[in-house]
C-alpha positions as CSV (number, residue, x, y, z in Angstrom):
1,M,86.2,-5.2,141.7
2,I,89.9,-4.6,140.3
3,K,88.6,-5.1,136.8
4,R,85.9,-2.4,137.1
5,L,88.6,0.0,138.7
6,V,90.9,-0.6,135.8
7,I,88.1,0.0,133.3
8,A,86.9,3.3,135.0
9,I,90.6,4.5,135.0
10,I,90.8,3.9,131.3
11,L,87.6,5.7,130.4
12,L,88.7,8.7,132.6
13,A,92.0,8.9,130.7
14,A,90.2,8.7,127.5
15,L,88.2,11.4,128.3
16,V,90.7,13.6,129.7
17,G,92.8,13.0,126.6
18,G,89.8,13.8,124.3
19,L,89.3,17.1,126.1
20,V,93.1,18.1,126.0
21,G,93.2,17.1,122.4
22,F,89.9,19.3,121.6
23,N,91.4,22.2,123.5
24,R,94.8,21.9,121.4
25,F,92.8,21.8,118.0
26,R,90.5,24.6,118.7
27,D,93.4,26.9,119.9
28,Q,95.1,25.7,116.4
29,A,92.1,26.4,114.4
30,I,91.8,29.9,116.2
31,E,95.6,30.8,115.7
32,N,95.2,29.7,111.7
33,F,92.0,31.7,111.4
34,F,93.5,35.2,112.6
35,A,96.8,34.2,110.9
36,N,95.0,33.7,107.8
37,M,92.5,36.4,108.1
38,P,92.8,39.4,105.7
39,V,93.9,42.9,107.3
40,A,91.4,45.6,107.3
41,V,92.2,48.4,105.0
42,V,91.3,51.9,106.3
43,T,90.5,54.5,103.6
44,V,92.1,57.9,104.5
45,S,92.7,61.3,102.8
46,T,96.1,62.6,102.9
47,V,98.2,65.8,101.8
48,E,101.9,66.1,101.1
49,A,103.9,68.3,103.6
50,K,105.6,71.2,101.6
51,A,107.8,74.1,102.7
52,D,105.9,76.7,101.2
53,K,105.3,80.4,102.0
54,W,103.5,81.1,105.2
55,S,101.2,84.0,105.8
56,P,100.9,84.3,109.4
57,V,98.2,86.3,111.1
58,I,97.3,87.4,114.6
59,E,93.7,86.4,115.3
60,A,91.6,88.5,117.4
61,I,87.9,89.4,118.2
62,G,86.4,92.9,118.4
63,T,83.6,95.5,118.0
64,I,82.7,97.6,115.1
65,R,82.1,101.3,115.8
66,A,81.2,104.2,114.0
67,S,84.1,106.6,113.4
68,R,81.7,109.3,114.6
69,G,78.7,108.7,116.5
70,V,76.3,110.1,119.2
71,D,72.9,110.2,120.7
72,L,71.5,113.4,120.1
73,T,70.0,115.7,122.7
74,V,68.5,119.1,122.9
75,E,70.1,121.9,124.8
76,A,67.1,123.6,126.1
77,T,63.7,122.6,127.5
78,G,60.6,122.9,125.2
79,I,57.7,121.6,123.3
80,V,58.4,119.9,120.1
81,T,56.9,121.5,117.1
82,E,58.7,119.9,114.2
83,I,60.6,116.6,113.5
84,N,62.4,117.0,110.3
85,F,63.9,113.6,109.9
86,R,62.9,109.9,109.4
87,A,64.8,106.7,110.3
88,N,67.9,105.8,108.3
89,Q,67.8,109.1,106.5
90,K,71.2,110.8,105.4
91,V,71.8,114.2,107.1
92,K,74.2,116.8,106.3
93,R,76.1,118.8,109.0
94,G,73.8,121.8,110.2
95,D,70.6,120.3,109.1
96,V,67.7,121.3,111.5
97,L,66.4,117.8,112.9
98,V,64.1,119.1,115.6
99,Q,62.5,122.2,116.3
100,L,61.2,123.4,119.7
101,D,58.6,126.1,120.4
102,D,60.6,129.3,120.4
103,S,57.7,132.0,120.1
104,I,58.7,133.6,123.5
105,Q,62.2,133.9,122.3
106,R,61.3,135.4,118.9
107,A,59.2,138.0,120.7
108,D,62.3,138.8,123.2
109,L,64.7,138.9,120.2
110,A,62.4,141.3,118.1
111,A,62.0,143.5,121.3
112,A,66.0,143.4,121.8
113,K,66.5,144.4,118.2
114,A,64.1,147.4,118.5
115,Q,66.0,148.4,121.6
116,A,69.4,148.0,119.7
117,N,68.3,149.9,116.7
118,L,67.3,152.6,119.1
119,D,70.5,152.6,121.0
120,R,72.3,152.9,117.7
121,Q,70.5,155.8,116.8
122,T,70.9,157.6,120.1
123,L,74.8,156.8,119.9
124,T,74.7,158.5,116.3
125,R,73.2,161.5,117.8
126,A,75.6,161.7,120.7
127,V,78.5,161.7,118.4
128,E,77.2,164.3,116.1
129,L,76.5,166.6,119.3
130,R,80.1,166.0,120.5
131,D,81.4,166.9,117.0
132,R,79.7,170.1,117.2
133,Q,80.9,170.6,120.6
134,V,77.6,170.9,122.2
135,G,77.4,167.4,123.8
136,S,79.3,166.2,126.8
137,N,81.6,163.2,126.8
138,S,79.8,161.2,129.5
139,A,76.5,161.5,127.5
140,L,78.6,160.0,124.5
141,Q,80.2,157.3,126.9
142,A,76.6,156.5,128.4
143,A,75.2,156.1,124.7
144,E,78.1,153.9,123.6
145,A,77.5,151.5,126.7
146,A,73.9,151.3,126.0
147,A,74.3,150.3,122.3
148,E,77.2,147.8,123.5
149,A,74.6,146.4,126.1
150,S,71.6,146.2,123.6
151,A,73.9,144.4,120.9
152,A,75.0,141.9,123.5
153,Q,71.3,141.2,124.5
154,V,70.4,140.7,120.8
155,D,73.5,137.9,120.7
156,R,72.3,136.4,123.9
157,L,68.8,136.0,122.7
158,E,69.8,134.8,119.2
159,A,72.0,132.1,120.9
160,A,68.9,131.2,123.0
161,L,66.8,131.0,119.8
162,R,69.5,128.5,118.2
163,Q,69.0,126.4,121.4
164,K,65.6,125.6,120.5
165,Q,67.0,123.9,117.1
166,L,68.5,120.6,117.2
167,R,71.1,120.6,114.3
168,A,73.0,117.7,112.9
169,P,76.7,118.0,114.1
170,F,78.2,116.0,111.3
171,D,77.2,114.3,108.0
172,G,75.9,110.6,108.7
173,T,72.9,108.4,109.0
174,I,70.1,109.1,111.7
175,G,68.3,106.5,113.5
176,I,64.8,106.0,114.8
177,P,63.2,109.1,116.3
178,R,62.6,108.6,120.0
179,I,60.4,111.5,120.5
180,N,57.1,112.8,119.2
181,E,55.7,116.2,118.2
182,G,54.0,117.8,121.2
183,E,56.4,116.2,123.5
184,Y,58.1,118.3,126.3
185,L,61.7,117.8,126.1
186,T,64.5,118.4,128.5
187,P,68.1,118.4,128.0
188,G,69.5,114.8,128.5
189,V,66.8,113.0,126.6
190,S,67.9,111.1,123.8
191,V,66.3,112.1,120.6
192,A,67.8,109.7,118.0
193,T,71.3,108.2,117.0
194,L,73.6,109.9,114.5
195,Q,76.3,107.5,112.9
196,D,78.7,108.3,110.3
197,L,78.9,104.9,108.4
198,D,81.2,105.8,105.8
199,R,84.3,105.2,107.9
200,M,84.1,102.4,110.6
201,Y,86.4,101.5,113.6
202,A,87.0,97.8,114.8
203,D,88.2,98.0,118.4
204,F,89.8,94.8,119.7
205,T,92.7,93.4,122.1
206,V,95.6,91.4,121.8
207,P,97.9,89.6,124.7
208,E,100.6,91.6,125.8
209,Q,103.1,89.2,124.3
210,L,102.1,90.0,120.9
211,L,102.5,93.8,121.4
212,S,105.9,93.8,119.6
213,Q,104.3,92.4,116.4
214,L,101.9,95.2,116.1
215,S,102.5,98.6,114.2
216,I,100.8,101.6,113.1
217,G,99.5,101.1,109.5
218,Q,99.5,97.4,109.7
219,K,96.8,95.8,107.4
220,V,93.9,93.7,109.0
221,R,91.0,91.9,107.6
222,V,87.9,91.9,109.3
223,T,84.8,89.5,109.0
224,V,81.4,89.8,110.8
225,E,78.4,87.3,110.9
226,G,75.9,87.9,108.1
227,A,78.2,89.6,105.8
228,E,79.9,87.8,103.0
229,G,83.5,88.1,102.2
230,S,85.9,90.4,104.2
231,F,86.6,93.9,105.0
232,D,90.1,95.4,104.6
233,G,91.5,98.1,106.9
234,E,94.6,99.2,108.7
235,I,96.0,99.7,112.4
236,I,95.4,103.6,113.3
237,G,95.8,103.4,116.9
238,I,97.6,101.0,119.9
239,D,97.3,102.1,123.4
240,P,100.5,102.7,125.1
241,K,99.5,101.1,128.1
242,V,98.8,97.2,128.9
243,D,95.7,96.6,131.1
244,P,97.3,95.3,134.2
245,S,94.2,93.3,135.2
246,S,93.7,91.6,131.8
247,R,97.3,91.8,130.4
248,L,95.5,92.8,127.0
249,V,96.4,95.8,124.8
250,S,93.7,97.9,123.0
251,V,94.0,98.5,119.5
252,R,92.1,100.2,117.0
253,A,91.8,99.6,113.2
254,E,90.0,101.8,110.5
255,V,87.8,99.7,108.2
256,V,86.6,100.5,104.6
257,N,82.7,100.0,104.9
258,T,82.2,98.2,101.6
259,D,78.4,98.8,100.4
260,S,77.5,99.9,104.0
261,K,77.6,96.2,105.3
262,L,79.0,97.1,108.6
263,T,76.7,98.2,111.4
264,P,78.1,99.8,114.9
265,G,78.1,97.4,117.3
266,Q,78.6,94.2,115.4
267,F,80.8,91.4,116.7
268,A,84.1,91.1,114.4
269,H,86.9,88.5,113.9
270,L,90.0,90.3,112.9
271,N,93.4,88.9,111.4
272,V,96.2,91.2,111.6
273,I,98.3,90.3,108.4
274,Q,101.9,89.7,109.4
275,P,104.9,89.6,106.6
276,D,105.1,86.4,104.7
277,E,107.7,83.9,105.4
278,D,109.3,81.4,103.1
279,N,110.2,77.7,103.6
280,V,107.7,77.0,106.4
281,I,106.1,73.6,106.8
282,S,102.4,73.7,107.5
283,L,99.6,71.4,107.7
284,P,95.6,71.5,107.7
285,Q,94.5,71.6,111.3
286,T,92.4,68.6,110.6
287,A,95.5,66.4,110.3
288,L,96.6,67.2,113.9
289,V,95.4,64.9,116.8
290,T,95.8,66.0,120.3
291,S,96.3,63.6,123.3
292,L,97.4,63.6,126.8
293,Y,100.9,62.8,125.6
294,G,101.2,65.5,122.9
295,D,100.1,66.4,119.4
296,Y,100.7,63.9,116.8
297,V,99.9,63.1,113.1
298,Y,99.9,60.0,111.1
299,V,102.5,59.8,108.3
300,V,101.7,57.3,105.5
301,R,104.8,55.0,104.4
302,K,105.3,51.8,102.4
303,L,105.2,48.8,104.4
304,E,108.5,47.1,104.7
305,G,108.9,44.1,102.5
306,E,105.6,44.8,100.7
307,E,105.9,47.7,98.2
308,E,102.2,47.8,97.3
309,K,100.9,48.0,100.8
310,L,100.7,51.4,102.8
311,E,100.9,51.8,106.7
312,A,100.0,54.5,108.9
313,R,102.8,55.6,111.5
314,Q,102.1,57.8,114.5
315,V,104.6,60.7,114.5
316,F,104.5,63.2,117.5
317,V,105.1,66.8,116.3
318,Q,105.7,70.3,117.7
319,I,103.3,72.9,116.6
320,G,104.0,76.7,116.1
321,R,101.9,79.5,114.9
322,R,98.3,79.0,113.5
323,S,96.6,81.0,110.6
324,G,93.2,80.1,109.5
325,D,93.0,76.4,108.7
326,R,96.6,75.7,108.9
327,A,99.2,75.1,111.6
328,E,103.0,75.6,111.5
329,I,105.0,72.3,112.1
330,R,108.4,73.0,113.8
331,E,109.5,69.3,114.5
332,G,108.5,65.9,113.5
333,V,107.4,66.4,109.8
334,N,109.8,66.4,106.8
335,E,109.0,68.0,103.5
336,G,107.5,65.3,101.2
337,D,106.0,63.2,104.1
338,I,102.3,62.0,103.2
339,I,100.2,63.2,106.1
340,V,96.6,61.8,106.9
341,T,94.0,64.6,107.1
342,A,90.8,62.4,107.5
343,G,90.2,59.0,108.9
344,Q,92.4,59.2,111.9
345,N,89.8,58.0,114.2
346,R,89.8,54.6,112.7
347,L,93.8,54.2,112.6
348,N,96.2,52.7,115.1
349,N,100.1,52.8,114.8
350,G,100.9,50.5,112.0
351,S,97.4,50.1,110.3
352,I,97.2,49.4,106.6
353,V,95.8,52.2,104.8
354,K,94.4,53.2,101.3
355,I,94.5,56.8,99.9
356,D,91.5,58.2,98.4
357,N,91.7,61.9,98.0
358,T,88.3,62.5,96.0
359,L,86.8,64.2,99.1
360,N,89.6,65.8,100.9
361,P,88.6,68.0,103.9
362,A,91.9,69.9,103.5
363,D,91.0,71.1,99.9
364,G,87.5,72.4,101.1
365,L,89.1,74.2,104.0
366,A,91.7,75.7,101.7
367,K,88.8,77.0,99.2
368,A,86.9,78.4,102.1
369,E,89.7,80.3,103.3
370,Q,90.4,81.5,99.8
371,A,86.8,82.7,99.4
372,T,86.8,84.5,102.6
373,Q,89.8,86.5,101.6
374,Q,88.4,87.6,98.3
């Protein structure tokens, strides 16, 4: 019995010893594997931080408007007899666009002119009789009053006749006719829109904090959807009042409508050009990473003790103004630092990296920004 118990104890000890030895062997093998495993190298694109010229802008959104634009309507009621324009036609100030039926007014005017002519003849005879001292002053005064009244009647009827015509109030481009010949029109009914497209306005708003950075004559650059390039202009008006509900200031810029590409009502992006500044460090916005703890970038540095290896170190930065695709860096980055612009999503603090700038998104954004400015 004792012999069997001793054998069982020996077998149990051997089994336990084997398990312990296997676990130690496995842990050592795993440790050796990870110790000798090659470190994964992450390929990134970079840019060198430089203190260069900074061209700040104030970004805003607004609406394109014509310098002069109205919805035309008639002054008097009547039947449309003529429509003397077509859609998108260039018209001159004073051109007759719509003619209403004026036959009654013309007949009344002819009768008033005949009466005025008769009253002038009567006045002439009354003057001659007075000069020969055979006519009374009262008769002359009555003739003068009648002549003046008939002349005023002619003027009134001529004005009524002009109201039967709709004339262009200024040079511009007229829109689609909204009426038809034979239609009975009343004042207030829109006939068509007339827009002066040679000069355009861009109306926009900026926060009250930026009001001190605006001035009359300041240059602006405008871009709109569907039109290549940008349009140059300048600020011609700044409201002297801040909207108390929105805390925004209304601003108007006059824009050169190159090749008539701008259309009233378009949504516009505006950049108000600020004076250039020197020795400002800026980075492409693709280099910035935002987290709950703040904004940071990855700086590429040589690995200590291994000159051929590069590592990415996480550096928190303080961001200033933004302009286009670039952001001003006020703290955290020094001139000459190599900053990662692409591939940050695969990086950790201390990751080994390899630089490949054959396809650098920062270069593409810079070229796009230059093309927009041109």
